[in-house]
MDTraj code that builds the backbone (N, CA, C; nanometers):
import mdtraj as md
import numpy as np

residues = "UNK UNK UNK UNK UNK UNK UNK UNK UNK UNK UNK UNK UNK UNK UNK UNK UNK UNK UNK UNK UNK UNK UNK UNK UNK UNK UNK UNK UNK UNK UNK UNK UNK UNK UNK UNK UNK UNK UNK UNK UNK UNK UNK".split()
xyz = np.array([
    [12.9794, 11.1816, 10.2469],
    [12.9320, 11.1770, 10.1078],
    [12.9653, 11.0418, 10.0453],
    [13.0898, 10.9967, 10.0658],
    [13.1296, 10.8685, 10.0059],
    [13.0486, 10.7534, 10.0657],
    [13.0335, 10.7560, 10.1979],
    [12.9553, 10.6499, 10.2623],
    [12.8114, 10.6533, 10.2123],
    [12.7592, 10.7732, 10.1939],
    [12.6214, 10.7879, 10.1480],
    [12.6024, 10.7234, 10.0117],
    [12.6940, 10.7515, 9.9189],
    [12.6800, 10.6962, 9.7838],
    [12.6876, 10.5437, 9.7878],
    [12.7738, 10.4907, 9.8748],
    [12.7852, 10.3441, 9.8835],
    [12.6550, 10.2833, 9.9338],
    [12.5989, 10.3425, 10.0371],
    [12.4741, 10.2890, 10.0922],
    [12.3626, 10.3021, 9.9890],
    [12.3638, 10.4107, 9.9136],
    [12.2614, 10.4291, 9.8108],
    [12.2729, 10.3204, 9.7045],
    [12.3958, 10.2893, 9.6649],
    [12.4166, 10.1839, 9.5654],
    [12.3646, 10.0517, 9.6187],
    [12.3936, 10.0224, 9.7444],
    [12.3488, 9.8965, 9.8051],
    [12.1963, 9.8922, 9.8084],
    [12.1352, 10.0047, 9.8465],
    [11.9885, 10.0098, 9.8517],
    [11.9302, 9.9901, 9.7127],
    [11.9914, 10.0523, 9.6124],
    [11.9426, 10.0375, 9.4754],
    [11.9526, 9.8921, 9.4325],
    [12.0647, 9.8275, 9.4653],
    [12.0833, 9.6868, 9.4285],
    [11.9754, 9.6012, 9.4930],
    [11.9499, 9.6233, 9.6210],
    [11.8480, 9.5454, 9.6918],
    [11.7106, 9.5693, 9.6310],
    [11.6799, 9.6947, 9.6026],
    [11.5484, 9.7263, 9.5452],
    [11.5351, 9.6608, 9.4084],
    [11.6448, 9.6545, 9.3325],
    [11.6380, 9.5918, 9.1996],
    [11.6107, 9.4431, 9.2135],
    [11.6803, 9.3752, 9.3041],
    [11.6580, 9.2315, 9.3234],
    [11.5160, 9.2086, 9.3721],
    [11.4680, 9.2943, 9.4615],
    [11.3307, 9.2815, 9.5114],
    [11.2325, 9.3003, 9.3970],
    [11.2615, 9.3958, 9.3068],
    [11.1733, 9.4197, 9.1926],
    [11.1657, 9.2965, 9.1053],
    [11.2811, 9.2339, 9.0782],
    [11.2845, 9.1142, 8.9939],
    [11.2031, 9.0034, 9.0585],
    [11.2237, 8.9811, 9.1884],
    [11.1484, 8.8762, 9.2584],
    [10.9995, 8.9075, 9.2553],
    [10.9654, 9.0328, 9.2776],
    [10.8243, 9.0729, 9.2786],
    [10.7625, 9.0505, 9.1411],
    [10.8370, 9.0863, 9.0355],
    [10.7857, 9.0678, 8.8996],
    [10.7631, 8.9203, 8.8716],
    [10.8548, 8.8338, 8.9160],
    [10.8386, 8.6892, 8.8951],
    [10.7123, 8.6410, 8.9654],
    [10.6964, 8.6809, 9.0904],
    [10.5776, 8.6400, 9.1671],
    [10.4516, 8.6949, 9.1013],
    [10.4575, 8.8183, 9.0555],
    [10.3410, 8.8810, 8.9946],
    [10.3024, 8.8072, 8.8668],
    [10.4010, 8.7679, 8.7862],
    [10.3717, 8.6945, 8.6626],
    [10.3020, 8.5634, 8.6954],
    [10.3521, 8.4936, 8.7966],
    [10.2900, 8.3666, 8.8366],
    [10.1465, 8.3913, 8.8821],
    [10.1276, 8.4897, 8.9665],
    [9.9940, 8.5201, 9.0179],
    [9.9026, 8.5626, 8.9034],
    [9.9567, 8.6378, 8.8084],
    [9.8762, 8.6831, 8.6949],
    [9.8290, 8.5639, 8.6128],
    [9.9185, 8.4674, 8.5912],
    [9.8807, 8.3480, 8.5150],
    [9.7699, 8.2729, 8.5872],
    [9.7865, 8.2538, 8.7164],
    [9.6857, 8.1820, 8.7954],
    [9.5532, 8.2573, 8.7905],
    [9.5602, 8.3898, 8.8058],
    [9.4383, 8.4708, 8.8046],
    [9.3678, 8.4588, 8.6697],
    [9.4446, 8.4614, 8.5614],
    [9.3845, 8.4500, 8.4283],
    [9.3179, 8.3141, 8.4114],
    [9.3844, 8.2092, 8.4581],
    [9.3269, 8.0747, 8.4479],
    [9.1954, 8.0692, 8.5250],
    [9.1956, 8.1241, 8.6461],
    [9.0747, 8.1216, 8.7292],
    [8.9636, 8.2044, 8.6643],
    [8.9988, 8.3196, 8.6110],
    [8.8972, 8.4058, 8.5495],
    [8.8403, 8.3375, 8.4250],
    [8.9235, 8.2667, 8.3500],
    [8.8744, 8.1942, 8.2323],
    [8.7753, 8.0869, 8.2759],
    [8.8116, 8.0124, 8.3795],
    [8.7219, 7.9074, 8.4308],
    [8.5913, 7.9700, 8.4786],
    [8.6021, 8.0820, 8.5483],
    [8.4826, 8.1474, 8.6013],
    [8.3918, 8.1956, 8.4888],
    [8.4497, 8.2521, 8.3832],
    [8.3661, 8.3036, 8.2742],
    [8.3003, 8.1876, 8.1989],
    [8.3701, 8.0754, 8.1889],
    [8.3129, 7.9593, 8.1190],
    [8.1969, 7.9019, 8.1993],
    [8.2215, 7.8758, 8.3282],
    [8.1226, 7.8095, 8.4109],
    [8.0053, 7.8999, 8.4414],
])
top = md.Topology()
chain = top.add_chain()
for i, resn in enumerate(residues, 1):
    res = top.add_residue(resn, chain, resSeq=i)
    for name in ("N", "CA", "C"):
        top.add_atom(name, md.element.get_by_symbol(name[0]), res)
traj = md.Trajectory(xyz[None], top)
């Protein structure tokens, strides 16, 4: 039980860091996508 809770905490920590990295990448991609879509709608 104790080992399980520790591994769960570690997994949660990793998933949180992955979420933060994913959100950062997603924001960048979203900005690029918006810029491209704006250019496409104009042209």
